C-alpha positions as CSV (number, residue, x, y, z in Angstrom):
1,M,0.0,-0.1,0.2
2,T,1.5,3.4,-1.0
3,I,1.3,6.4,0.8
4,A,-1.5,7.9,-1.3
5,D,-3.6,4.9,-0.4
6,Q,-3.1,5.0,3.4
7,Q,-4.1,8.6,3.1
8,R,-7.1,8.2,1.2
9,A,-8.1,5.4,3.6
10,K,-7.3,7.8,6.3
11,L,-9.5,10.3,5.0
12,R,-12.1,7.7,4.4
13,T,-12.9,7.0,7.9
14,S,-12.7,10.2,9.2
15,R,-15.4,11.4,7.0
16,L,-17.1,7.9,8.7
17,R,-16.7,9.2,11.8
18,V,-17.9,12.6,11.0
19,G,-20.9,11.8,9.4
20,A,-21.9,9.1,12.8
21,L,-21.2,12.3,14.9
22,H,-23.7,14.1,12.7
23,S,-26.3,11.2,12.7
24,R,-26.1,11.9,16.9
25,R,-27.0,15.4,16.9
26,V,-29.8,16.6,19.1
27,K,-32.3,17.9,17.0
28,P,-33.4,21.8,17.9
29,R,-36.6,22.3,20.0
30,A,-39.3,23.1,18.0
31,I,-40.0,27.1,18.3
32,E,-43.6,27.5,20.0
33,P,-45.7,29.2,16.7
34,L,-46.7,32.0,18.7
35,Y,-43.2,33.4,18.7
36,S,-43.2,33.1,14.8
37,S,-46.7,34.7,14.2
38,A,-47.4,38.3,13.2
39,V,-49.2,39.0,16.3
40,W,-46.1,38.6,18.6
41,R,-43.7,40.4,16.0
42,A,-46.1,43.3,16.4
43,L,-46.6,42.8,20.2
44,R,-42.6,42.4,20.6
45,L,-42.3,45.7,19.0
46,V,-44.7,47.0,21.3
47,V,-43.1,46.5,24.2
48,L,-39.2,47.3,22.8
49,R,-40.2,50.6,22.2
50,R,-42.5,50.9,25.4
51,D,-38.8,50.2,27.1
52,G,-36.6,52.6,24.6
53,Y,-35.0,49.4,23.4
54,R,-32.9,49.2,26.7
55,C,-33.1,46.0,29.3
56,V,-35.4,47.0,32.2
57,V,-33.2,45.5,34.8
58,C,-29.7,46.8,34.1
59,G,-30.2,49.5,31.5
60,I,-27.9,48.5,28.7
61,S,-29.3,49.5,25.1
62,V,-30.1,46.3,23.0
63,A,-31.1,48.0,19.6
64,G,-28.6,46.2,18.1
65,K,-29.8,43.3,15.8
66,G,-30.3,39.9,17.8
67,Q,-29.7,41.9,21.2
68,A,-33.2,42.1,22.5
69,R,-35.4,39.5,24.5
70,V,-38.9,40.1,24.9
71,D,-39.6,38.0,28.1
72,H,-43.0,37.3,29.7
73,I,-43.3,38.3,33.3
74,V,-45.4,35.4,34.4
75,R,-44.8,32.9,32.6
76,V,-47.5,31.4,30.4
77,T,-47.4,27.5,31.8
78,D,-48.1,29.5,35.6
79,G,-51.2,31.7,34.0
80,G,-49.2,34.6,32.7
81,A,-51.4,36.8,29.5
82,R,-49.9,35.3,26.4
83,L,-50.3,38.6,24.6
84,D,-50.3,41.3,26.9
85,A,-48.1,43.9,27.0
86,A,-48.2,44.6,30.3
87,N,-47.0,41.2,31.2
88,C,-43.9,41.2,29.2
89,R,-40.2,43.3,29.3
90,T,-37.4,43.8,27.5
91,L,-33.9,42.4,28.2
92,C,-30.6,42.4,27.3
93,A,-29.1,38.3,26.8
94,S,-27.3,38.3,30.2
95,C,-30.2,39.2,31.7
96,D,-32.7,36.9,30.2
97,N,-30.4,34.4,31.1
98,Q,-30.5,35.3,34.6
99,A,-34.5,35.4,34.3
100,H,-34.3,31.9,33.5
101,R,-31.9,29.9,35.7
102,E,-34.3,27.2,36.2
103,K,-33.7,26.3,32.7
104,G,-31.1,23.1,32.2
105,S,-31.7,22.1,36.4
106,G,-35.2,20.9,35.8
107,S,-36.5,22.7,38.2
108,P,-40.5,23.7,37.2
109,Q,-40.7,27.1,39.3
110,R,-39.0,30.1,37.6
111,D,-35.7,30.8,39.3
112,E,-35.2,34.6,38.6
113,R,-32.0,36.3,40.3
114,F,-30.0,39.3,39.0
115,S,-26.8,40.2,39.3
116,I,-25.9,43.2,37.1
117,E,-22.0,43.6,36.9
118,G,-19.9,46.4,35.0
119,A,-19.8,50.3,34.4
120,D,-20.9,52.5,31.9
121,L,-18.3,54.8,29.8
122,S,-18.1,57.0,32.7
123,G,-17.0,54.7,35.0
124,R,-20.4,54.6,36.7
125,P,-21.6,51.4,38.0
126,L,-24.9,49.6,36.0
127,D,-25.9,48.1,39.4
128,P,-28.9,50.4,40.6
129,M,-28.2,49.5,44.2
130,H,-24.4,50.3,44.0
131,P,-23.9,53.1,46.8
132,W,-23.3,55.5,44.0
133,N,-26.4,55.5,42.7
134,R,-28.3,55.7,45.7
135,V,-30.3,58.8,45.8
136,K,-29.1,60.9,48.7
137,K,-31.5,61.8,51.7
138,N,-31.1,65.8,52.9
139,G,-27.7,65.7,51.5
140,V,-26.4,62.8,53.4
């Protein structure tokens, strides 16, 4: 067997292994029809405009393509209204992940805990509860 034949044999076996990996891939979850409907897209736009294209938790801009998440405050499975703007809020990807900590843990309860980190361009903390951002009473 020549070197070229050996290389061809290696290439064939590697292709077979790659093909086997592709066949074992997890199928993507089906998207609920609500989120691809025109009614949801219109409601999503109303919520984004209402919130000024900013995350309601940390205040970061989500105006860029793919940055905004419109989240139900009370989950639909817990009785929250599906198409009510009052039950929706704008979140950035980081805050949306923190709002859904139960995903992956198998917990049926929503586990929402936010921790805001970082600073704006002027160096002020983004966390509204940071001592530098607290409103001073009577100059104290």
